[in-house]
C-alpha positions in Angstrom: 63.7 85.1 98.2 63.0 88.7 97.2 61.5 89.4 100.6 64.6 88.0 102.3 66.8 90.3 100.2 64.7 93.3 101.2 64.9 92.2 104.8 68.7 92.0 104.4 68.9 95.6 103.2 66.7 96.8 106.1 69.0 95.1 108.6 72.3 96.4 107.2 71.7 99.9 106.0 71.8 101.5 109.5 75.1 102.6 111.0 74.6 100.3 114.0 74.5 96.9 112.2 75.9 94.3 114.6 77.8 91.0 114.1 74.8 88.9 114.9 72.6 90.7 112.3 75.2 90.0 109.6 75.5 86.3 110.7 71.7 86.0 110.6 71.7 87.3 107.1 74.4 84.8 106.0 72.4 82.0 107.5 69.0 83.1 106.0 70.5 83.7 102.5 72.6 80.5 102.6 75.7 82.5 101.9 78.8 80.3 101.6 81.6 82.8 101.0 82.2 86.4 102.2 84.8 88.5 100.5 86.5 91.0 102.9 87.5 93.7 100.4 89.7 96.8 100.5 91.2 99.0 97.9 94.9 99.8 97.2 96.2 103.3 96.7 95.2 103.2 93.1 91.6 102.3 93.9 91.8 98.7 92.8 89.9 96.0 94.7 91.9 93.6 96.9 90.0 90.7 98.5 90.3 88.0 101.2 87.6 85.3 100.9 86.4 83.5 104.0 84.0 80.5 104.3 80.8 81.4 106.2 81.9 79.5 109.3 85.0 81.8 109.7 83.2 85.1 109.3 82.2 85.6 112.9 85.8 85.7 114.1 86.8 88.1 111.3 83.9 90.4 112.2 84.9 90.5 115.8 88.7 90.6 115.4 89.4 91.9 111.9 91.9 90.3 109.6 95.7 90.5 109.2 97.4 90.8 105.7 100.8 91.3 104.3 100.9 95.0 103.5 104.4 94.8 101.9 102.9 92.8 99.0 100.6 95.7 98.0 102.3 98.9 96.7 101.5 102.0 98.8 100.9 100.2 102.1 104.1 99.4 104.0 107.6 97.8 103.8 108.8 94.3 104.3 110.3 95.2 107.7 106.8 96.4 108.9 104.6 94.1 106.8 101.8 93.1 109.1 98.6 95.2 108.6 95.1 95.0 109.9 91.7 95.1 108.1 88.8 96.5 110.1 85.4 95.6 108.7 82.9 98.4 108.1 79.7 96.6 109.2 77.3 98.8 107.3 78.8 97.9 103.9 77.9 94.2 104.1 75.8 93.1 101.0 75.0 89.9 99.1 76.7 89.6 95.7 74.9 89.1 92.3 74.1 85.4 91.9 74.7 85.7 88.1 78.4 86.6 88.6 79.5 84.2 91.3 79.8 80.4 91.4 78.7 80.2 95.0 76.2 82.3 97.0 78.5 85.1 98.1 78.6 88.4 100.0 81.1 91.2 100.6 82.0 93.7 103.3 84.3 96.7 102.9 87.3 97.0 105.2 89.4 99.9 106.3 93.2 99.5 106.5 94.8 99.9 109.9 98.4 99.7 111.0 97.2 97.7 114.0 93.9 97.1 115.8 93.8 100.7 116.9 95.6 102.9 114.4 94.1 103.8 111.0 96.6 103.8 108.2 97.4 107.4 107.2 98.0 106.5 103.6 94.6 104.8 103.1 92.4 106.8 100.8 89.2 105.3 102.2 90.4 106.1 105.7 91.0 109.7 104.6 87.6 110.1 103.1 86.0 108.5 106.1 87.9 110.9 108.4 86.8 113.9 106.3 83.2 112.7 106.5 83.3 112.6 110.3 85.0 116.0 110.4 82.5 117.6 108.1 79.6 116.2 110.1 81.0 118.1 113.1 80.5 121.3 111.1 77.0 120.2 110.1 78.0 119.6 106.5 78.0 116.5 104.3 79.5 116.1 100.8 76.9 114.5 98.4 78.1 113.1 95.1 76.9 111.4 92.0 78.9 110.3 88.9 78.6 109.7 85.2 80.9 106.8 84.7 82.0 106.2 81.1 83.7 103.1 79.8 84.4 101.1 76.6 83.4 97.5 75.7 85.8 95.6 73.4 85.1 92.3 71.6 87.5 89.3 71.7 89.5 90.9 68.9 90.1 94.1 70.8 87.7 96.1 68.6 84.9 98.3 69.9 81.8 96.3 70.4 79.7 98.4 68.1 79.7 101.5 66.0 76.7 103.2 67.6 76.6 106.8 68.6 75.2 108.9 71.6 72.0 107.4 72.9 71.5 105.2 69.9 69.3 102.1 70.5 71.3 99.0 70.9 71.6 95.8 68.9 70.6 92.4 70.4 74.1 91.5 71.8 74.7 95.0 73.2 71.2 95.1 74.7 71.8 91.8 76.4 75.0 93.1 77.9 73.2 96.3 79.1 70.6 94.1 80.7 73.1 91.9 82.5 75.0 95.0 83.8 71.9 96.7 85.1 70.7 93.4 86.7 74.0 92.9 88.5 74.0 96.5 89.8 70.4 96.1 91.1 71.2 92.7 92.8 74.2 94.3 94.5 72.1 97.2 95.8 74.0 99.9 93.8 71.4 102.6 93.0 71.8 104.0 89.5 69.7 106.4 87.5 70.3 105.6 83.8 72.4 103.6 81.4 73.0 104.7 77.7 75.4 104.6 74.8 78.0 107.3 74.7 79.5 109.3 71.8 82.2 106.8 70.6 81.7 103.3 69.2 81.6 100.7 72.0 81.4 103.5 74.6 78.8 103.4 77.4 77.8 105.4 80.5 76.1 104.5 83.7 75.0 107.3 86.1 75.2 106.4 89.7 72.6 108.0 92.0 73.4 110.9 94.3 74.4 110.0 97.8 76.9 110.3 100.6 80.4 110.6 99.2 81.8 107.6 101.0 78.9 105.4 99.9 79.3 106.5 96.3 83.0 105.9 96.3 82.3 102.3 97.4 79.7 102.0 94.7 82.1 103.2 92.0 84.7 100.6 93.0 82.0 97.9 92.9 80.4 99.1 89.7 83.7 99.0 87.8 84.3 95.5 89.2 80.9 94.2 88.3 80.9 95.6 84.8 84.3 94.0 84.1 83.0 90.6 85.4 79.8 90.9 83.4 81.6 91.7 80.2 84.1 88.9 80.8 81.3 86.4 81.3 80.3 87.1 77.7 83.8 86.9 76.3 84.2 90.7 76.2 86.4 93.2 77.9 85.3 96.3 79.7 87.9 99.1 79.8 88.0 102.1 82.1 91.2 103.4 80.5 90.6 107.2 80.0 91.8 107.2 76.4 92.0 103.7 75.0 91.6 104.9 71.3 93.7 107.9 70.3 91.3 109.5 67.7 88.0 109.3 69.5 86.5 110.7 72.7 87.9 109.3 75.9 86.1 108.2 79.0 85.4 110.6 81.8 84.0 110.2 85.3 82.1 113.5 85.7 81.4 114.2 89.4 78.3 116.0 90.4 78.3 117.3 93.9 76.8 119.6 96.5 77.0 120.0 100.3 74.0 119.5 102.6 73.3 119.9 106.3 73.0 116.3 107.4 70.5 117.2 110.2 68.1 119.3 108.2 68.9 117.9 104.7 69.0 121.5 103.4 71.2 122.0 100.3 73.9 124.5 101.3 74.7 125.1 97.6 71.2 126.5 97.0 70.1 130.1 97.2 66.7 130.9 95.6 67.9 134.4 94.9 71.4 133.5 93.9 72.6 133.6 90.3 72.1 130.1 88.9 70.4 129.4 92.3 73.9 129.1 93.8 74.7 130.3 97.3 77.7 132.3 98.4 78.8 129.1 100.2 78.7 127.2 96.9 80.7 129.9 95.0 83.4 129.9 97.7 83.5 126.0 97.7 83.8 125.9 93.9 86.4 128.7 94.0 88.5 126.5 96.4 88.2 123.6 93.9 89.4 126.0 91.1 92.3 127.5 93.0 93.7 124.0 94.1 92.8 122.1 90.9 96.4 121.9 89.5 97.6 120.7 92.9 95.1 117.8 93.2 94.9 117.0 89.5 96.8 113.7 89.9 94.1 112.6 92.3 91.3 113.0 89.8 93.3 111.9 86.8 95.0 108.7 88.0 97.1 107.4 85.2 99.6 108.6 82.6 97.0 107.8 80.0 94.6 110.3 81.6 96.5 113.2 80.1 96.0 111.9 76.6 92.3 112.5 77.2 92.8 116.1 78.4 93.4 117.7 75.0 91.3 120.1 72.9 88.8 118.8 70.5 87.4 115.7 72.3 85.0 117.3 74.8 87.5 116.9 77.7 88.0 120.2 79.7 91.5 121.5 80.2 90.8 125.1 81.3 90.6 125.6 85.1 87.5 127.8 85.4 83.8 127.4 86.0 80.6 128.5 84.3 77.0 127.8 83.7 76.4 124.8 81.3 80.0 125.4 80.0 81.4 122.1 78.8 84.8 123.5 78.0 85.3 124.5 81.7 86.8 122.4 84.5 83.6 122.9 86.5 80.2 123.6 85.0 76.8 124.5 86.6 74.1 122.2 85.3 70.8 123.7 84.4 68.1 123.0 87.1 64.4 123.5 87.0 63.1 126.4 89.1 60.7 124.2 91.0 63.4 121.7 91.9 66.3 124.1 92.4 66.6 123.4 96.2 67.3 119.8 95.5 69.0 120.1 92.1 71.5 123.0 92.7 74.9 121.4 92.3 78.1 121.6 90.3 79.8 119.2 87.9 83.6 118.6 87.8 84.3 117.4 84.3 88.0 116.6 84.3 88.1 113.4 86.4 88.3 110.0 84.7 87.6 106.4 85.7 91.3 105.7 86.4 91.2 107.8 89.5 90.8 106.5 93.0 87.3 107.8 93.9 88.2 108.1 97.6 91.0 110.5 96.7 88.9 112.4 94.1 86.1 113.0 96.6 88.6 113.9 99.3 90.3 116.4 97.0 86.9 118.1 96.3 86.1 118.2 100.1 89.5 119.5 101.2 89.8 122.2 98.5 86.1 123.2 98.9 86.4 123.7 102.6 89.6 125.7 102.0 87.7 128.0 99.6 84.8 128.5 102.1 87.3 129.2 105.0 89.1 131.8 102.9 85.9 133.2 101.3 87.3 132.8 97.8 85.3 134.1 94.9 86.7 133.1 91.4 85.2 134.9 88.4 82.7 132.9 86.3 83.5 132.2 82.7 80.7 131.2 80.3 82.4 131.5 76.9 83.5 128.4 74.9 87.2 128.6 75.7 88.1 126.4 72.7 86.9 129.2 70.4 88.7 132.0 72.2 92.1 133.5 71.5 94.7 132.3 74.0 95.8 135.8 74.7 92.3 136.6 76.1 92.5 133.4 78.3 95.9 134.4 79.6 94.6 137.9 80.3 91.8 136.5 82.4 94.3 134.4 84.4 92.8 131.1 83.4 95.2 128.3 83.8 95.2 124.9 82.2 95.4 121.4 83.8 98.8 119.6 83.8 99.6 117.9 80.6 101.4 114.9 82.1 101.5 112.8 85.3 105.0 114.1 86.0 103.7 117.7 85.9 100.7 116.8 88.0 102.9 115.2 90.7 105.1 118.3 90.7 102.0 120.4 91.4 100.9 118.1 94.2 104.1 119.1 96.0 103.9 122.7 95.1 101.2 124.4 97.1 98.8 124.6 100.0 97.0 121.4 99.3 99.8 119.2 100.4 99.8 120.7 103.8 96.2 119.7 104.4 96.7 115.9 103.9 99.0 113.2 105.2 102.6 113.6 104.0 102.9 109.8 104.1 100.0 109.4 101.7 101.5 111.9 99.2 104.9 110.1 99.5 103.4 106.7 98.7 101.1 108.0 96.0 104.0 109.8 94.3 106.1 106.7 94.5 103.4 104.6 92.8 102.6 107.1 90.0 106.2 107.7 89.3 106.9 104.0 88.7 103.9 103.0 86.5 
């Protein structure tokens, strides 16, 4: 069985996976159900399940669905929409979480068989991926995904602290989550307890931004299912408990040349091993941060996390190892700097749509490079500095509410670089929930 699974991965990881390869895997693995999944504008999974004998037709022709029933897609008068399967995303699902032997495949939302839907975040990120490739660049990301586990009474599962060893129940849950992620071919680097009671973190391995966005969506889904199977609740709400640290989704990223695999953020002679390209890219992220803040902080609750005193950054600046800054430069070993040179955006949280968050990083970063921006570095702990000094330096703060964040989305250059229809639909959803 293990050999068959490895064979499956070998067949599907290439970009040229064909229908017959997927059908052969379904037969070899005795898969009975395939979920054709897509995400709505808020990044939540939607699914249409097909029995195995109906999969071939869906792979060849796609699927139709009622877009008017999903906020952010379309209206009742223009309700029919099309799902186009992304063949390379096909994967078996963890046996431990499903009644029948199952698999899934991601789909992109189209208006019809030929026209990608302009307000689809996955379509946006996929388009950016293709456009960046034409410029010999590729956005690479990895995330630290934090979440809480609550018991059946709504209380944190434990009172452990950062990196504490776990009790028997918590250890079993950790094992189940790690097993599910491995079975679903989601590469991760580590799993540990976070600062607050009942709070955990899983670190997803670095990779192509589109693949990592898919993996974030699935990781959240599998963690919720794993917890529910034990009578527990996994929460990705940014600030579920008012007086303790909230949950972030710190995004580590760099840009590589996809042909040579050279890290364009790295300069062996640069300060912090960062290249001029990296400094301009990060400067673009800084300059446009207020404008795309609603894309990295996806709920009204997000802004309850972004307050002083709980390790969440509110100041829009960057600096080496500076955890009070919007973006920090992690320390890297000199002998590994070519690979490790990267930056970390600390403000995003798990409620964001990862396709939008990564798109915002790419769009603003490319803007910074194109305009050769160079924002001054700030390495002081800004929580300990007088506000007059911060204002003198021109350091701004992130929006304090979703309403303010949406106003900023409409207020600058960023909105001109993306689909107006996407912004309209996103603003409509976030204003109403």
